[in-house]
DRENPA-3360 file (N, C-alpha, C; in nm, 2 decimals, always signed):
BEGIN
1 = XXXXXXXX = -2.11/-1.44/-11.74/-2.03/-1.56/-11.74/-1.94/-1.57/-11.61 ~ -1.87/-1.45/-11.59/-1.78/-1.45/-11.47/-1.86/-1.47/-11.34 ~ -1.99/-1.42/-11.34/-2.07/-1.43/-11.22/-2.11/-1.58/-11.20 ~ -2.14/-1.65/-11.31/-2.17/-1.79/-11.30/-2.05/-1.88/-11.25 ~ -1.93/-1.84/-11.30/-1.81/-1.91/-11.26/-1.79/-1.89/-11.11 ~ -1.80/-1.76/-11.07/-1.78/-1.73/-10.93/-1.88/-1.81/-10.84 ~ -2.01/-1.81/-10.87/-2.11/-1.88/-10.79/-2.07/-2.03/-10.79 ~ -2.03/-2.09/-10.90/-1.99/-2.23/-10.90/-1.88/-2.26/-10.80;
9 = XXXXXXXX = -1.77/-2.17/-10.81/-1.66/-2.19/-10.72/-1.70/-2.17/-10.57 ~ -1.79/-2.08/-10.55/-1.83/-2.05/-10.41/-1.91/-2.17/-10.36 ~ -2.00/-2.22/-10.44/-2.08/-2.33/-10.39/-1.99/-2.46/-10.37 ~ -1.89/-2.48/-10.46/-1.80/-2.59/-10.44/-1.72/-2.57/-10.31 ~ -1.67/-2.45/-10.28/-1.60/-2.43/-10.16/-1.68/-2.45/-10.04 ~ -1.81/-2.41/-10.04/-1.90/-2.43/-9.93/-1.92/-2.58/-9.90 ~ -1.93/-2.65/-10.01/-1.96/-2.80/-10.00/-1.83/-2.86/-9.93 ~ -1.72/-2.82/-9.98/-1.59/-2.88/-9.92/-1.59/-2.85/-9.77;
17 = XXXXXXXX = -1.62/-2.73/-9.73/-1.61/-2.69/-9.59/-1.72/-2.77/-9.51 ~ -1.83/-2.80/-9.58/-1.94/-2.87/-9.50/-1.90/-3.01/-9.47 ~ -1.81/-3.07/-9.55/-1.76/-3.21/-9.52/-1.61/-3.20/-9.48 ~ -1.58/-3.11/-9.40/-1.44/-3.08/-9.38/-1.37/-3.19/-9.30 ~ -1.44/-3.28/-9.23/-1.37/-3.39/-9.16/-1.31/-3.48/-9.26 ~ -1.36/-3.49/-9.39/-1.30/-3.58/-9.48/-1.21/-3.51/-9.59 ~ -1.24/-3.38/-9.61/-1.17/-3.31/-9.71/-1.10/-3.19/-9.65 ~ -0.99/-3.14/-9.71/-0.92/-3.02/-9.67/-0.87/-2.95/-9.78;
25 = XXXXXXXX = -0.88/-2.81/-9.78/-0.83/-2.73/-9.88/-0.76/-2.61/-9.82 ~ -0.66/-2.56/-9.89/-0.60/-2.43/-9.85/-0.69/-2.32/-9.90 ~ -0.77/-2.26/-9.82/-0.87/-2.17/-9.87/-0.82/-2.04/-9.94 ~ -0.70/-2.00/-9.89/-0.64/-1.88/-9.95/-0.60/-1.90/-10.10 ~ -0.58/-2.03/-10.14/-0.54/-2.06/-10.28/-0.66/-2.11/-10.36 ~ -0.77/-2.12/-10.30/-0.89/-2.18/-10.38/-0.92/-2.10/-10.50 ~ -0.92/-1.97/-10.50/-0.96/-1.89/-10.61/-0.85/-1.88/-10.72 ~ -0.73/-1.92/-10.68/-0.62/-1.90/-10.77/-0.59/-2.03/-10.85;
33 = XXXXXXXX = -0.58/-2.14/-10.77/-0.56/-2.28/-10.83/-0.62/-2.38/-10.75 ~ -0.73/-2.45/-10.80/-0.80/-2.55/-10.72/-0.71/-2.67/-10.68 ~ -0.63/-2.72/-10.78/-0.54/-2.83/-10.76/-0.44/-2.80/-10.65 ~ -0.38/-2.68/-10.67/-0.28/-2.65/-10.57/-0.34/-2.63/-10.43 ~ -0.46/-2.58/-10.42/-0.52/-2.56/-10.29/-0.54/-2.70/-10.22 ~ -0.57/-2.80/-10.30/-0.58/-2.93/-10.24/-0.45/-2.99/-10.20 ~ -0.35/-2.98/-10.29/-0.22/-3.03/-10.26/-0.15/-2.97/-10.14 ~ -0.17/-2.84/-10.13/-0.11/-2.77/-10.01/-0.17/-2.82/-9.88;
41 = XXXXXXXX = -0.30/-2.84/-9.89/-0.37/-2.89/-9.77/-0.32/-3.03/-9.73 ~ -0.30/-3.12/-9.83/-0.26/-3.25/-9.80/-0.12/-3.25/-9.74 ~ -0.03/-3.16/-9.80/+0.11/-3.15/-9.75/+0.11/-3.10/-9.60 ~ +0.02/-3.01/-9.57/+0.02/-2.95/-9.44/-0.06/-3.04/-9.34 ~ -0.12/-3.15/-9.39/-0.20/-3.24/-9.30/-0.32/-3.17/-9.25 ~ -0.38/-3.08/-9.32/-0.50/-3.01/-9.28/-0.62/-3.10/-9.29 ~ -0.70/-3.11/-9.18/-0.83/-3.18/-9.18/-0.94/-3.09/-9.15 ~ -1.03/-3.14/-9.06/-1.15/-3.06/-9.02/-1.13/-2.98/-8.90;
49 = XXXXXXXX = -1.01/-2.94/-8.86/-0.99/-2.87/-8.74/-0.97/-2.72/-8.76 ~ -0.99/-2.67/-8.88/-0.97/-2.53/-8.91/-1.07/-2.44/-8.85 ~ -1.20/-2.49/-8.84/-1.31/-2.40/-8.79/-1.37/-2.47/-8.67 ~ -1.38/-2.39/-8.56/-1.44/-2.44/-8.43/-1.59/-2.42/-8.43 ~ -1.67/-2.53/-8.43/-1.81/-2.52/-8.43/-1.87/-2.45/-8.30 ~ -1.98/-2.39/-8.31/-2.05/-2.33/-8.19/-2.11/-2.44/-8.11 ~ -2.15/-2.41/-7.98/-2.22/-2.51/-7.90/-2.36/-2.53/-7.95 ~ -2.42/-2.63/-7.90/-2.56/-2.67/-7.94/-2.65/-2.56/-7.92;
57 = XXXXXXXX = -2.74/-2.53/-8.02/-2.84/-2.42/-8.00/-2.79/-2.29/-8.05 ~ -2.66/-2.29/-8.11/-2.60/-2.16/-8.16/-2.56/-2.18/-8.30 ~ -2.55/-2.07/-8.37/-2.49/-2.07/-8.51/-2.38/-1.96/-8.50 ~ -2.29/-1.97/-8.59/-2.17/-1.88/-8.59/-2.16/-1.81/-8.72 ~ -2.14/-1.67/-8.71/-2.12/-1.59/-8.83/-1.97/-1.53/-8.81 ~ -1.89/-1.58/-8.90/-1.75/-1.53/-8.90/-1.74/-1.41/-9.00 ~ -1.67/-1.30/-8.96/-1.66/-1.18/-9.04/-1.51/-1.14/-9.05 ~ -1.48/-1.07/-9.16/-1.35/-1.02/-9.18/-1.34/-0.91/-9.28;
65 = XXXXXXXX = -1.25/-0.82/-9.26/-1.22/-0.71/-9.35/-1.09/-0.73/-9.41 ~ -1.07/-0.68/-9.53/-0.94/-0.69/-9.60/-0.91/-0.56/-9.67 ~ -0.78/-0.52/-9.67/-0.74/-0.39/-9.73/-0.63/-0.42/-9.83 ~ -0.64/-0.37/-9.95/-0.54/-0.37/-10.06/-0.51/-0.23/-10.11 ~ -0.41/-0.17/-10.06/-0.38/-0.03/-10.09/-0.50/+0.06/-10.05 ~ -0.57/+0.12/-10.15/-0.68/+0.21/-10.11/-0.81/+0.14/-10.13 ~ -0.81/+0.01/-10.15/-0.94/-0.07/-10.17/-0.96/-0.16/-10.05 ~ -1.09/-0.17/-10.02/-1.13/-0.24/-9.90/-1.25/-0.33/-9.93;
73 = XXXXXXXX = -1.24/-0.45/-9.88/-1.35/-0.55/-9.90/-1.38/-0.62/-9.77 ~ -1.50/-0.68/-9.76/-1.54/-0.75/-9.64/-1.60/-0.89/-9.69 ~ -1.61/-0.98/-9.59/-1.67/-1.11/-9.62/-1.73/-1.17/-9.49 ~ -1.82/-1.26/-9.50/-1.89/-1.32/-9.39/-1.95/-1.45/-9.43 ~ -1.94/-1.55/-9.33/-2.00/-1.68/-9.35/-2.08/-1.72/-9.23 ~ -2.20/-1.76/-9.24/-2.29/-1.81/-9.14/-2.29/-1.96/-9.15 ~ -2.25/-2.03/-9.04/-2.25/-2.18/-9.04/-2.32/-2.24/-8.92 ~ -2.38/-2.35/-8.94/-2.44/-2.42/-8.83/-2.35/-2.51/-8.75;
81 = XXXXXXXX = -2.40/-2.58/-8.66/-2.32/-2.66/-8.57/-2.23/-2.76/-8.64 ~ -2.28/-2.82/-8.75/-2.21/-2.92/-8.83/-2.11/-2.86/-8.93 ~ -2.11/-2.73/-8.94/-2.02/-2.66/-9.03/-2.08/-2.63/-9.16 ~ -2.20/-2.66/-9.19/-2.27/-2.63/-9.31/-2.29/-2.48/-9.32 ~ -2.25/-2.42/-9.44/-2.28/-2.28/-9.46/-2.42/-2.26/-9.50 ~ -2.48/-2.16/-9.43/-2.62/-2.12/-9.46/-2.63/-1.99/-9.52 ~ -2.53/-1.90/-9.51/-2.53/-1.77/-9.57/-2.39/-1.72/-9.59 ~ -2.37/-1.65/-9.69/-2.24/-1.58/-9.72/-2.26/-1.44/-9.78;
89 = XXXXXXXX = -2.16/-1.36/-9.76/-2.16/-1.23/-9.83/-2.02/-1.18/-9.85 ~ -2.00/-1.10/-9.95/-1.87/-1.05/-9.98/-1.89/-0.93/-10.07 ~ -1.80/-0.83/-10.06/-1.80/-0.72/-10.15/-1.72/-0.60/-10.11 ~ -1.72/-0.50/-10.18/-1.64/-0.38/-10.15/-1.71/-0.30/-10.04 ~ -1.63/-0.22/-9.97/-1.68/-0.13/-9.86/-1.63/+0.01/-9.88 ~ -1.71/+0.11/-9.85/-1.66/+0.24/-9.84/-1.63/+0.27/-9.70 ~ -1.50/+0.25/-9.66/-1.46/+0.27/-9.52/-1.31/+0.31/-9.53 ~ -1.26/+0.37/-9.41/-1.13/+0.42/-9.41/-1.03/+0.31/-9.38;
97 = XXXXXXXX = -1.07/+0.20/-9.31/-0.98/+0.09/-9.28/-1.05/-0.03/-9.25 ~ -0.98/-0.14/-9.22/-1.04/-0.27/-9.20/-1.13/-0.28/-9.07 ~ -1.10/-0.19/-8.97/-1.18/-0.19/-8.85/-1.32/-0.14/-8.88 ~ -1.32/-0.03/-8.95/-1.45/+0.03/-8.99/-1.53/-0.07/-9.08 ~ -1.45/-0.14/-9.16/-1.52/-0.24/-9.25/-1.59/-0.35/-9.17 ~ -1.52/-0.40/-9.06/-1.58/-0.50/-8.98/-1.70/-0.45/-8.91 ~ -1.70/-0.32/-8.87/-1.82/-0.27/-8.81/-1.94/-0.27/-8.91 ~ -1.91/-0.23/-9.03/-2.02/-0.24/-9.13/-2.06/-0.38/-9.16;
105 = XXXXXXXX = -1.97/-0.47/-9.15/-2.00/-0.62/-9.18/-2.09/-0.67/-9.07 ~ -2.08/-0.62/-8.95/-2.17/-0.67/-8.84/-2.31/-0.63/-8.88 ~ -2.34/-0.51/-8.93/-2.47/-0.47/-8.97/-2.53/-0.57/-9.08 ~ -2.44/-0.60/-9.18/-2.49/-0.69/-9.28/-2.52/-0.83/-9.22 ~ -2.43/-0.88/-9.13/-2.45/-1.01/-9.07/-2.58/-1.02/-8.99 ~ -2.61/-0.92/-8.91/-2.73/-0.91/-8.83/-2.85/-0.91/-8.92 ~ -2.85/-0.83/-9.03/-2.96/-0.83/-9.12/-2.99/-0.96/-9.19 ~ -2.88/-1.03/-9.23/-2.89/-1.16/-9.30/-2.95/-1.26/-9.20;
113 = XXXXXXXX = -2.90/-1.26/-9.07/-2.95/-1.35/-8.97/-3.10/-1.33/-8.95 ~ -3.14/-1.21/-8.94/-3.28/-1.18/-8.92/-3.36/-1.22/-9.04 ~ -3.31/-1.20/-9.16/-3.38/-1.24/-9.28/-3.41/-1.39/-9.29 ~ -3.32/-1.47/-9.23/-3.34/-1.61/-9.23/-3.45/-1.66/-9.14 ~ -3.49/-1.57/-9.05/-3.60/-1.60/-8.96/-3.55/-1.69/-8.84 ~ -3.43/-1.68/-8.80/-3.38/-1.77/-8.70/-3.38/-1.70/-8.56 ~ -3.43/-1.58/-8.54/-3.43/-1.51/-8.41/-3.48/-1.60/-8.30 ~ -3.59/-1.67/-8.32/-3.65/-1.75/-8.21/-3.60/-1.89/-8.21;
121 = XXXXXXXX = -3.52/-1.93/-8.31/-3.48/-2.07/-8.33/-3.34/-2.10/-8.26 ~ -3.25/-2.00/-8.27/-3.12/-2.03/-8.22/-3.05/-1.90/-8.18 ~ -2.94/-1.91/-8.11/-2.86/-1.79/-8.07/-2.74/-1.77/-8.17 ~ -2.69/-1.65/-8.17/-2.59/-1.62/-8.27/-2.46/-1.58/-8.21 ~ -2.35/-1.64/-8.26/-2.21/-1.59/-8.22/-2.15/-1.52/-8.34 ~ -2.10/-1.40/-8.32/-2.03/-1.33/-8.43/-1.89/-1.33/-8.40 ~ -1.81/-1.39/-8.48/-1.66/-1.39/-8.46/-1.59/-1.29/-8.55 ~ -1.52/-1.20/-8.49/-1.45/-1.10/-8.56/-1.30/-1.12/-8.56;
129 = XXXXXXXX = -1.23/-1.06/-8.66/-1.09/-1.07/-8.67/-1.02/-0.97/-8.59 ~ -1.09/-0.87/-8.53/-1.03/-0.76/-8.46/-1.07/-0.75/-8.32 ~ -0.97/-0.74/-8.23/-1.00/-0.73/-8.09/-1.05/-0.59/-8.06 ~ -1.01/-0.49/-8.14/-1.06/-0.35/-8.12/-1.21/-0.34/-8.14 ~ -1.26/-0.40/-8.24/-1.40/-0.39/-8.27/-1.48/-0.46/-8.16 ~ -1.43/-0.58/-8.11/-1.50/-0.64/-8.00/-1.50/-0.55/-7.88 ~ -1.40/-0.48/-7.85/-1.39/-0.39/-7.74/-1.49/-0.28/-7.76 ~ -1.50/-0.23/-7.88/-1.60/-0.12/-7.91/-1.74/-0.17/-7.89;
137 = XXXXXXXX = -1.77/-0.29/-7.92/-1.91/-0.35/-7.90/-1.94/-0.35/-7.76 ~ -1.84/-0.40/-7.67/-1.87/-0.42/-7.53/-1.86/-0.29/-7.45 ~ -1.79/-0.19/-7.49/-1.77/-0.07/-7.42/-1.81/+0.05/-7.50 ~ -1.92/+0.11/-7.47/-1.97/+0.23/-7.55/-1.87/+0.34/-7.55 ~ -1.80/+0.36/-7.43/-1.71/+0.47/-7.42/-1.59/+0.47/-7.51 ~ -1.56/+0.35/-7.56/-1.44/+0.33/-7.64/-1.47/+0.35/-7.79 ~ -1.59/+0.36/-7.83/-1.63/+0.37/-7.97/-1.59/+0.50/-8.03 ~ -1.52/+0.49/-8.15/-1.48/+0.62/-8.22/-1.60/+0.70/-8.26;
145 = XXXXXXXX = -1.60/+0.83/-8.24/-1.72/+0.91/-8.27/-1.76/+0.90/-8.42 ~ -1.66/+0.88/-8.50/-1.69/+0.88/-8.65/-1.78/+0.76/-8.68 ~ -1.77/+0.65/-8.60/-1.85/+0.53/-8.63/-1.97/+0.52/-8.54 ~ -2.00/+0.62/-8.46/-2.12/+0.62/-8.37/-2.25/+0.59/-8.45 ~ -2.27/+0.65/-8.57/-2.40/+0.62/-8.64/-2.41/+0.47/-8.68 ~ -2.29/+0.41/-8.71/-2.29/+0.26/-8.74/-2.33/+0.18/-8.61 ~ -2.27/+0.22/-8.50/-2.30/+0.15/-8.38/-2.44/+0.17/-8.33 ~ -2.50/+0.28/-8.36/-2.64/+0.30/-8.33/-2.73/+0.20/-8.41;
153 = XXXXXXXX = -2.69/+0.18/-8.54/-2.75/+0.08/-8.62/-2.74/-0.06/-8.57 ~ -2.62/-0.09/-8.52/-2.59/-0.22/-8.46/-2.67/-0.24/-8.33 ~ -2.67/-0.14/-8.25/-2.75/-0.15/-8.12/-2.90/-0.17/-8.14 ~ -2.95/-0.11/-8.24/-3.09/-0.12/-8.27/-3.13/-0.26/-8.32 ~ -3.04/-0.32/-8.40/-3.06/-0.46/-8.45/-3.04/-0.56/-8.33 ~ -2.94/-0.54/-8.25/-2.92/-0.63/-8.13/-3.04/-0.63/-8.04 ~ -3.11/-0.52/-8.03/-3.23/-0.51/-7.94/-3.34/-0.60/-7.99 ~ -3.34/-0.62/-8.13/-3.45/-0.70/-8.19/-3.41/-0.85/-8.19;
161 = XXXXXXXX = -3.29/-0.89/-8.17/-3.24/-1.03/-8.17/-3.22/-1.08/-8.03 ~ -3.28/-1.19/-8.00/-3.28/-1.24/-7.86/-3.14/-1.26/-7.79 ~ -3.05/-1.33/-7.86/-2.93/-1.36/-7.80/-2.81/-1.36/-7.90 ~ -2.72/-1.26/-7.88/-2.61/-1.25/-7.97/-2.48/-1.23/-7.88 ~ -2.37/-1.29/-7.91/-2.25/-1.27/-7.84/-2.14/-1.25/-7.94 ~ -2.03/-1.18/-7.90/-1.92/-1.15/-7.99/-1.79/-1.22/-7.94 ~ -1.71/-1.26/-8.03/-1.58/-1.33/-7.99/-1.47/-1.30/-8.09 ~ -1.35/-1.33/-8.06/-1.24/-1.31/-8.15/-1.22/-1.44/-8.22;
169 = XXXXXXXX = -1.21/-1.44/-8.35/-1.19/-1.56/-8.43/-1.04/-1.60/-8.43 ~ -1.02/-1.73/-8.43/-0.89/-1.79/-8.45/-0.84/-1.76/-8.59 ~ -0.72/-1.71/-8.60/-0.66/-1.67/-8.73/-0.68/-1.78/-8.84 ~ -0.64/-1.91/-8.80/-0.65/-2.01/-8.89/-0.79/-2.05/-8.93 ~ -0.88/-2.05/-8.83/-1.02/-2.08/-8.85/-1.09/-1.97/-8.93 ~ -1.03/-1.86/-8.95/-1.10/-1.75/-9.02/-1.05/-1.73/-9.17 ~ -0.98/-1.83/-9.22/-0.92/-1.83/-9.35/-1.03/-1.81/-9.46 ~ -1.13/-1.88/-9.45/-1.24/-1.88/-9.55/-1.29/-1.74/-9.56;
177 = XXXXXXXX = -1.32/-1.67/-9.45/-1.38/-1.54/-9.45/-1.28/-1.44/-9.51 ~ -1.15/-1.46/-9.47/-1.05/-1.37/-9.53/-1.04/-1.38/-9.68 ~ -1.05/-1.50/-9.73/-1.06/-1.52/-9.88/-1.17/-1.45/-9.94 ~ -1.29/-1.46/-9.88/-1.41/-1.39/-9.93/-1.39/-1.24/-9.93 ~ -1.33/-1.19/-9.82/-1.31/-1.04/-9.81/-1.21/-0.99/-9.92 ~ -1.11/-1.07/-9.95/-1.02/-1.03/-10.05/-1.09/-1.04/-10.19 ~ -1.17/-1.14/-10.21/-1.24/-1.15/-10.33/-1.34/-1.04/-10.35 ~ -1.39/-0.99/-10.23/-1.49/-0.89/-10.23/-1.44/-0.75/-10.28;
185 = XXXXXXXX = -1.30/-0.73/-10.26/-1.24/-0.61/-10.31/-1.26/-0.59/-10.46 ~ -1.25/-0.70/-10.53/-1.26/-0.70/-10.68/-1.40/-0.70/-10.73 ~ -1.50/-0.71/-10.65/-1.64/-0.72/-10.70/-1.69/-0.57/-10.71 ~ -1.79/-0.55/-10.81/-1.84/-0.42/-10.83/-1.95/-0.38/-10.73 ~ -2.01/-0.49/-10.66/-2.11/-0.46/-10.56/-2.11/-0.57/-10.46 ~ -2.20/-0.56/-10.36/-2.20/-0.66/-10.25/-2.28/-0.78/-10.30 ~ -2.22/-0.90/-10.28/-2.28/-1.02/-10.31/-2.33/-1.09/-10.19 ~ -2.46/-1.13/-10.19/-2.52/-1.20/-10.07/-2.59/-1.32/-10.12;
193 = XXXXXXXX = -2.58/-1.43/-10.04/-2.64/-1.56/-10.08/-2.68/-1.63/-9.95 ~ -2.79/-1.71/-9.96/-2.82/-1.79/-9.84/-2.88/-1.92/-9.90 ~ -2.87/-2.03/-9.82/-2.92/-2.16/-9.86/-3.04/-2.18/-9.77 ~ -3.16/-2.20/-9.84/-3.28/-2.22/-9.76/-3.35/-2.35/-9.81 ~ -3.42/-2.41/-9.72/-3.49/-2.54/-9.75/-3.61/-2.51/-9.84 ~ -3.63/-2.58/-9.95/-3.75/-2.57/-10.03/-3.86/-2.66/-9.98 ~ -3.97/-2.67/-10.06/-4.08/-2.74/-10.01/-4.05/-2.89/-10.00 ~ -3.95/-2.94/-10.07/-3.91/-3.08/-10.06/-3.81/-3.11/-9.96;
201 = XXXXXXXX = -3.76/-3.01/-9.89/-3.66/-3.03/-9.78/-3.52/-3.02/-9.83 ~ -3.50/-2.99/-9.96/-3.37/-2.98/-10.02/-3.32/-2.84/-10.00 ~ -3.19/-2.82/-10.01/-3.13/-2.68/-9.99/-3.12/-2.61/-10.12 ~ -3.18/-2.49/-10.13/-3.18/-2.41/-10.25/-3.10/-2.28/-10.22 ~ -3.02/-2.25/-10.32/-2.93/-2.13/-10.31/-3.02/-2.00/-10.36 ~ -3.02/-1.90/-10.27/-3.09/-1.78/-10.30/-2.98/-1.67/-10.30 ~ -2.97/-1.60/-10.42/-2.87/-1.50/-10.44/-2.94/-1.37/-10.46 ~ -2.89/-1.26/-10.39/-2.94/-1.13/-10.41/-2.82/-1.03/-10.39;
209 = XXXXX = -2.82/-0.92/-10.46/-2.72/-0.82/-10.45/-2.77/-0.70/-10.39 ~ -2.68/-0.62/-10.33/-2.72/-0.49/-10.28/-2.61/-0.39/-10.30 ~ -2.64/-0.26/-10.28/-2.53/-0.16/-10.30/-2.43/-0.17/-10.18 ~ -2.31/-0.11/-10.21/-2.21/-0.12/-10.11/-2.26/-0.04/-9.98 ~ -2.21/-0.09/-9.86/-2.24/-0.02/-9.74/-2.18/+0.12/-9.73;
% end
């Protein structure tokens, strides 16, 4: 039952963000109190400017890690040019800090992007919450030796995807992913979902779980 409630809340939040020019919510409060999340957004005058869309021909995957004492979670959202979410993931991570968590989240994001079959259709922007991780991606010599196996996994995936670039996410525009990362701390396993077109052209939700990274 809890899983069904979670999926319903997640789908509702994705829908709100898809029509963000007309609706606004305080995403950090969404899981706590739906009414308050709406009221806070209205008071703050929040509209559709929280998330910056990618340029034409690109899609954007926002990633984030969250730490609560000795527990760590991660989250990610893949969105198209119009802001519609096409894939999300969240769950716990076995990592020493939020930086290592973001490195692991990159692997998950690249795998989900490839699974959607978009390699030849569009380019990918991965926005991270950490400048350090971006520096590690761009400069091999700065990568911590403890995370070298993870970076080898990332490099092998990047070699199979035609065009990927990394950027630093705006703190306000990354609120949704932060919320998912915090929610992921409390989950028993990794939750993954994507929205795919069915034979009638409608969007269908595909959910699948995997073990923690």
